[in-house]
C-alpha positions as CSV (number, residue, x, y, z in Angstrom):
1,M,6.5,8.7,17.6
2,S,8.4,5.6,16.6
3,S,12.2,6.1,16.8
4,F,13.2,3.5,14.2
5,L,14.0,6.2,11.7
6,S,14.7,9.0,14.1
7,G,17.2,11.5,12.7
8,V,16.3,10.6,9.0
9,R,15.0,13.6,7.0
10,V,13.0,12.8,3.9
11,L,12.1,15.4,1.2
12,D,8.8,14.2,-0.3
13,L,8.0,15.5,-3.8
14,T,5.3,12.9,-4.4
15,R,1.6,13.3,-5.1
16,M,-1.4,11.1,-5.8
17,L,-1.2,7.7,-4.0
18,A,1.9,5.5,-4.3
19,G,4.5,8.1,-3.4
20,P,2.6,9.7,-0.5
21,Y,1.8,6.3,1.0
22,C,5.5,5.3,0.8
23,T,6.7,8.5,2.6
24,M,3.9,8.1,5.1
25,L,5.3,4.7,6.1
26,L,8.7,6.3,6.6
27,A,7.0,9.1,8.7
28,D,5.2,6.6,10.8
29,M,8.5,5.0,11.7
30,G,10.0,8.2,12.9
31,A,11.5,9.9,9.9
32,E,11.0,13.7,9.5
33,V,9.1,13.8,6.2
34,I,8.8,17.2,4.6
35,K,6.0,17.1,2.0
36,I,6.9,19.7,-0.6
37,E,4.0,20.9,-2.8
38,N,3.4,23.5,-5.4
39,P,2.1,26.8,-3.9
40,E,-0.7,26.7,-6.5
41,G,-3.0,24.1,-5.1
42,G,-0.6,21.5,-4.0
43,D,-1.1,17.7,-4.4
44,E,-4.1,16.9,-6.6
45,I,-5.3,14.5,-3.9
46,R,-6.2,17.5,-1.7
47,R,-9.2,17.9,-4.1
48,M,-10.1,14.2,-4.4
49,G,-13.5,13.3,-3.1
50,P,-16.1,12.9,-1.9
51,P,-16.0,12.4,0.9
52,F,-14.6,15.6,2.5
53,I,-14.3,16.3,6.2
54,E,-14.8,20.0,6.8
55,G,-13.6,20.7,3.3
56,E,-10.5,18.5,3.7
57,S,-10.1,15.4,1.4
58,A,-10.5,12.1,3.4
59,Y,-8.3,10.6,0.7
60,F,-5.5,13.1,1.4
61,I,-5.8,12.7,5.2
62,S,-5.4,9.0,4.9
63,I,-2.0,8.9,3.2
64,N,-0.2,12.0,4.5
65,R,-0.2,11.7,8.3
66,N,2.9,12.4,10.4
67,K,4.4,14.8,7.8
68,L,5.4,18.4,7.7
69,G,4.0,20.5,4.9
70,M,5.9,23.1,2.8
71,T,5.2,24.9,-0.4
72,L,7.9,25.5,-3.0
73,D,7.8,26.4,-6.6
74,L,10.5,24.1,-8.2
75,K,9.9,25.7,-11.6
76,R,11.6,28.9,-10.4
77,P,15.4,29.1,-9.9
78,E,14.9,30.5,-6.4
79,G,12.7,27.5,-5.5
80,R,15.2,25.0,-6.9
81,Q,18.0,26.8,-4.9
82,I,16.0,26.4,-1.6
83,F,15.3,22.8,-2.5
84,L,19.0,22.1,-3.0
85,E,19.8,23.7,0.3
86,L,17.3,21.3,1.9
87,V,19.0,18.4,0.1
88,E,22.3,19.3,1.8
89,K,20.6,18.8,5.1
90,S,18.5,15.7,4.2
91,D,18.9,11.9,3.8
92,V,16.3,10.9,1.3
93,V,14.5,12.5,-1.7
94,V,11.4,10.7,-3.0
95,E,9.7,11.8,-6.2
96,N,7.1,10.3,-8.5
97,F,7.1,12.8,-11.5
98,R,7.1,11.4,-15.0
99,P,10.5,10.1,-16.0
100,G,12.7,12.9,-17.1
101,V,11.0,15.7,-15.2
102,M,13.6,15.9,-12.4
103,K,16.3,16.2,-15.1
104,R,14.4,19.0,-16.8
105,L,14.2,20.8,-13.5
106,G,17.9,20.4,-13.0
107,L,17.3,18.2,-9.9
108,D,18.2,14.7,-11.1
109,Y,20.4,12.4,-9.0
110,P,23.8,13.6,-10.3
111,V,22.9,17.1,-9.2
112,L,21.6,16.0,-5.8
113,R,24.7,13.7,-5.2
114,E,27.0,16.6,-5.9
115,R,25.2,18.6,-3.2
116,N,25.0,15.6,-0.8
117,P,26.9,12.4,-1.6
118,R,25.0,10.6,1.3
119,C,21.6,11.4,-0.2
120,V,19.4,8.5,-1.2
121,M,17.0,9.3,-4.1
122,C,14.0,7.1,-4.9
123,S,12.2,7.7,-8.2
124,I,8.8,6.0,-8.3
125,S,7.1,5.7,-11.6
126,G,4.6,3.5,-13.3
127,F,7.0,1.6,-15.6
128,G,10.5,2.7,-14.5
129,Q,13.0,5.2,-15.8
130,T,14.0,3.2,-18.8
131,G,12.3,0.8,-21.3
132,P,9.6,1.1,-24.0
133,Y,6.8,2.0,-21.5
134,R,8.7,4.6,-19.5
135,D,6.7,7.6,-20.7
136,R,3.3,6.0,-20.4
137,P,1.0,7.4,-17.7
138,A,0.0,4.9,-15.0
139,Y,-2.8,4.8,-12.5
140,D,-3.8,1.8,-10.3
141,L,-6.2,0.3,-12.8
142,V,-3.7,0.5,-15.6
143,L,-1.1,-1.1,-13.3
144,Q,-3.4,-3.9,-12.4
145,A,-4.2,-4.6,-16.1
146,M,-0.6,-4.3,-17.3
147,G,0.8,-6.2,-14.2
148,G,-1.5,-9.2,-14.7
149,S,-3.6,-9.0,-11.5
150,L,-6.7,-7.8,-13.4
151,G,-6.4,-10.8,-15.7
152,I,-6.6,-13.4,-12.9
153,T,-9.2,-11.7,-10.8
154,G,-13.0,-12.4,-11.1
155,E,-15.3,-15.3,-11.8
156,P,-14.5,-17.7,-14.6
157,G,-15.8,-16.5,-18.0
158,E,-16.8,-13.1,-16.7
159,R,-15.4,-9.6,-17.2
160,P,-12.1,-9.1,-15.4
161,T,-12.4,-7.5,-11.9
162,R,-10.2,-4.9,-10.3
163,C,-8.9,-5.8,-6.9
164,G,-10.9,-3.7,-4.4
165,L,-7.7,-2.4,-2.9
166,P,-5.4,-0.2,-5.0
167,I,-2.9,-2.9,-5.0
168,G,-0.9,-1.6,-8.0
169,D,-0.1,1.6,-6.1
170,L,0.2,0.1,-2.6
171,A,2.5,-2.7,-3.6
172,G,5.0,-0.3,-5.1
173,A,4.7,2.1,-2.2
174,Q,5.6,-0.6,0.3
175,M,8.4,-1.9,-2.0
176,A,9.8,1.7,-2.3
177,A,9.8,2.2,1.5
178,F,11.6,-1.2,1.9
179,A,14.2,-0.1,-0.8
180,I,14.8,3.2,0.9
181,V,15.4,1.7,4.3
182,S,17.7,-0.9,2.7
183,A,19.7,1.9,1.0
184,L,20.0,3.8,4.3
185,Y,21.4,0.7,5.9
186,E,23.9,0.2,3.1
187,R,24.9,3.9,3.5
188,E,25.8,3.2,7.1
189,K,28.5,0.8,5.7
190,T,29.7,2.7,2.7
191,G,29.0,6.4,3.6
192,Q,27.4,6.8,0.1
193,G,23.9,7.3,-1.0
194,T,22.4,5.8,-4.1
195,V,19.5,6.1,-6.6
196,I,16.5,3.7,-6.7
197,D,14.5,3.2,-9.9
198,L,11.2,1.9,-8.6
199,S,8.6,0.6,-11.1
200,L,5.1,0.2,-9.8
201,M,4.3,-2.4,-12.4
202,E,7.4,-4.5,-11.6
203,S,6.5,-4.3,-7.9
204,L,3.0,-5.7,-8.7
205,V,4.5,-8.4,-10.9
206,S,6.8,-9.4,-8.1
207,L,3.7,-10.3,-6.1
208,M,2.8,-13.0,-8.7
209,S,5.2,-15.4,-6.7
210,Y,3.9,-18.9,-7.2
211,I,1.5,-17.9,-10.0
212,A,4.5,-16.8,-12.1
213,Q,6.4,-19.9,-11.1
214,Y,3.6,-22.1,-12.3
215,Y,4.0,-20.5,-15.8
216,F,7.8,-20.9,-15.7
217,A,7.4,-24.5,-14.6
218,D,4.9,-25.8,-17.2
219,G,3.5,-22.9,-19.2
220,T,0.3,-22.7,-17.1
221,V,-1.6,-19.5,-17.8
222,T,-3.7,-18.8,-14.7
223,R,-7.2,-17.5,-15.5
224,P,-9.8,-16.0,-13.2
225,E,-11.1,-18.7,-10.8
226,G,-13.2,-16.6,-8.4
227,T,-12.1,-17.5,-4.9
228,R,-10.8,-20.9,-5.8
229,H,-7.1,-21.8,-5.4
230,R,-5.6,-23.6,-8.4
231,S,-3.6,-26.0,-6.2
232,V,-5.9,-26.5,-3.2
233,A,-9.5,-27.8,-2.8
234,P,-11.8,-26.9,-1.2
235,Y,-10.4,-23.4,-0.7
236,Q,-13.1,-20.8,-1.6
237,V,-16.3,-19.0,-0.8
238,F,-19.4,-21.1,-0.4
239,E,-23.0,-19.8,-0.5
240,T,-25.0,-20.6,2.6
241,L,-28.7,-20.4,3.3
242,D,-28.5,-16.7,4.1
243,G,-25.0,-15.5,2.9
244,Y,-21.5,-16.7,2.4
245,V,-18.7,-18.5,4.2
246,V,-15.0,-18.9,3.4
247,V,-13.5,-22.3,3.9
248,A,-9.7,-22.9,3.5
249,V,-8.9,-26.6,3.7
250,F,-5.1,-26.3,3.3
251,G,-3.9,-29.7,4.3
252,E,-5.2,-33.3,4.7
253,G,-5.9,-32.9,8.4
254,F,-8.3,-30.1,7.8
255,W,-10.1,-32.2,5.1
256,K,-11.0,-34.8,7.7
257,S,-12.1,-32.1,10.2
258,F,-14.1,-30.3,7.5
259,C,-16.0,-33.4,6.5
260,E,-16.8,-34.1,10.1
261,A,-18.0,-30.5,10.6
262,I,-20.5,-30.6,7.7
263,G,-21.6,-34.1,8.5
264,R,-20.3,-35.7,5.3
265,T,-17.8,-38.2,6.5
266,D,-18.8,-40.3,3.5
267,L,-16.7,-38.0,1.3
268,L,-13.6,-39.4,3.1
269,K,-14.2,-42.8,1.5
270,D,-14.7,-41.4,-2.0
271,P,-11.5,-42.1,-4.0
272,R,-12.1,-39.0,-6.1
273,F,-11.4,-36.9,-2.9
274,A,-8.9,-39.0,-1.1
275,T,-6.0,-36.5,-1.3
276,N,-5.7,-32.8,-2.3
277,L,-4.4,-33.8,-5.7
278,D,-7.5,-35.9,-6.2
279,R,-9.8,-33.2,-5.0
280,V,-8.2,-30.6,-7.4
281,A,-8.5,-33.1,-10.2
282,H,-12.2,-33.7,-9.4
283,R,-13.0,-30.1,-8.3
284,E,-16.2,-29.7,-10.2
285,A,-17.7,-32.9,-8.7
286,L,-16.5,-31.9,-5.2
287,D,-17.9,-28.3,-5.5
288,E,-21.3,-29.7,-6.5
289,E,-21.4,-31.9,-3.4
290,L,-20.2,-29.2,-1.1
291,E,-22.3,-26.3,-2.5
292,R,-25.5,-28.4,-2.2
293,E,-24.7,-29.3,1.4
294,I,-23.6,-25.8,2.6
295,R,-26.7,-24.1,1.2
296,K,-28.8,-26.0,3.7
297,R,-27.8,-24.0,6.8
298,P,-27.3,-20.3,7.6
299,T,-23.8,-18.8,7.9
300,R,-23.8,-18.4,11.7
301,E,-24.6,-22.1,12.1
302,W,-21.8,-23.2,9.7
303,L,-19.3,-20.9,11.4
304,G,-20.1,-22.4,14.8
305,L,-19.6,-26.0,13.4
306,L,-16.4,-25.1,11.5
307,E,-14.9,-23.4,14.5
308,K,-15.8,-26.3,16.7
309,F,-13.8,-28.6,14.4
310,Q,-11.0,-26.0,14.0
311,V,-11.5,-25.7,10.3
312,P,-10.0,-22.4,8.9
313,S,-13.1,-20.4,8.0
314,C,-14.8,-17.0,8.4
315,P,-17.7,-14.9,7.1
316,V,-17.3,-12.5,4.2
317,R,-17.4,-9.1,5.9
318,S,-18.2,-5.6,4.7
319,I,-16.0,-2.6,5.4
320,D,-18.1,-1.4,8.3
321,E,-17.9,-4.8,10.0
322,V,-14.1,-4.8,9.7
323,L,-13.7,-1.3,11.0
324,E,-15.9,-2.1,14.0
325,D,-14.1,-5.4,14.7
326,P,-13.6,-6.0,18.4
327,H,-10.3,-7.9,17.9
328,L,-8.8,-5.0,15.9
329,K,-10.1,-2.6,18.5
330,A,-8.6,-4.5,21.3
331,R,-5.2,-4.5,19.5
332,G,-5.3,-0.8,18.8
333,M,-5.6,-0.9,15.0
334,F,-7.9,2.1,15.0
335,T,-6.9,5.5,16.5
336,T,-7.8,9.2,16.4
337,M,-5.9,12.3,15.5
338,E,-6.5,16.0,16.0
339,H,-6.8,17.9,12.8
340,P,-6.7,21.8,12.7
341,A,-9.6,21.9,10.2
342,C,-11.5,18.7,10.9
343,G,-11.3,18.3,14.7
344,T,-11.0,14.8,16.0
345,V,-10.7,12.3,13.1
346,R,-10.9,8.5,13.4
347,T,-8.3,6.7,11.3
348,L,-6.3,3.6,10.9
349,A,-3.2,3.0,13.0
350,N,0.1,1.7,11.7
351,P,0.1,-2.1,11.7
352,I,3.5,-2.5,13.2
353,L,3.2,-3.2,16.9
354,T,6.3,-3.1,19.3
355,P,6.6,-3.2,23.1
356,K,6.4,0.6,22.9
357,G,3.0,0.3,21.2
358,R,2.1,1.6,17.7
359,P,3.5,4.8,16.2
360,P,1.4,7.8,17.2
361,V,-0.6,9.5,14.5
362,H,-0.5,13.2,13.7
363,H,-2.6,15.1,11.2
364,A,-1.8,15.4,7.5
365,P,-0.4,18.9,7.0
366,L,-2.4,21.8,5.6
367,L,-1.0,23.2,2.4
368,G,2.3,24.9,3.4
369,E,1.5,24.6,7.1
370,H,5.2,24.2,8.2
371,T,6.9,26.3,5.5
372,N,8.1,29.0,7.9
373,E,9.2,26.5,10.5
374,I,11.3,24.5,7.9
375,L,12.9,27.6,6.5
376,A,13.9,28.8,10.0
377,R,14.8,25.5,11.7
378,V,16.3,23.5,8.9
379,L,17.8,26.2,6.7
380,E,18.4,28.7,9.5
381,K,16.8,31.6,7.6
382,T,16.2,34.8,9.5
383,P,12.7,36.4,9.8
384,P,13.6,39.1,7.2
385,E,14.9,36.4,4.8
386,I,11.7,34.4,5.3
387,Q,9.7,37.5,4.7
388,A,11.6,38.2,1.5
389,I,11.1,34.6,0.3
390,R,7.4,34.8,0.9
391,A,7.2,38.1,-0.8
392,S,8.8,36.6,-3.9
393,G,5.9,34.1,-4.2
394,V,8.3,31.1,-4.4
395,V,6.7,29.5,-1.3
């Protein structure tokens, strides 16, 4: 396993998507992540499907690899006591309960800090721990709508379209992992942990980058433009004789090559299309010319010509085409893992590639799979003590 975060122990109280994805990233990079679930059913994602693989949720398997699994009832005093003992021996606590739940449990940051001043706590929520929206429930679709991405995605004049990826959850998960690693680095200098208030909506809004800056600059409100780019033309999907092709003419050099590739060098002499600024200003006329031309030939033929002239282009691929891609296979982006219930499972690898390769992948834990191990190895409980804890029903 990757050694970047070797020696870091993370207590994972998260469920659903954003939190587990965040802690999986940490686990991939070598942290010991202990996923703590309620003994009564655990994370709701365990029941999310179809599809299921031998009764196990494919969704759950995809975002909980490389973790240890433990059950613990935090609503009971005995469960909270065991959790605090774990905090004393851990570096990070990640939770994504509704704001206020950890305090009601008696497990908010002041309590954790008293037990372990070096502990980093990351609270992931839809809208943050403060503010008018803090108590609102938030799922990915809500985040995309509230965060603005839904309002700029889709074809002009049509119903808003959800991004096919759960970007509202995943953006926050990656930002949370980045914040946690940054806090651990700061701790190396100060010796003190900290608390992170991570809003999924704010993480998504932060991705607005130049779109937000357009508004701050001149009040421009970006609307759905399909695959077009507001500041670049042509930069979009075009329909061919038998499908679609993506063309990204980002720069004047590519414009000349593109016109040569499609056999329309006459467009280079048209003053309406002389520069990118001109092409953006006369986008409708340009699109009409290009769409008429590109519909004349099949996708494969266009791709051959565009590649010959080194114009950035590609087909629009389906998921199965991506997951069977020879380039990704050659680079090891797909791997397998052995699962105690499912057998050999094909899955995605971590995208970070180092001279040591990619981080190995181990199966997502069964519910409570490592409870006894954690009680014994981490908390040094004796077999009779573990037996008594199990008899109490707290794990």
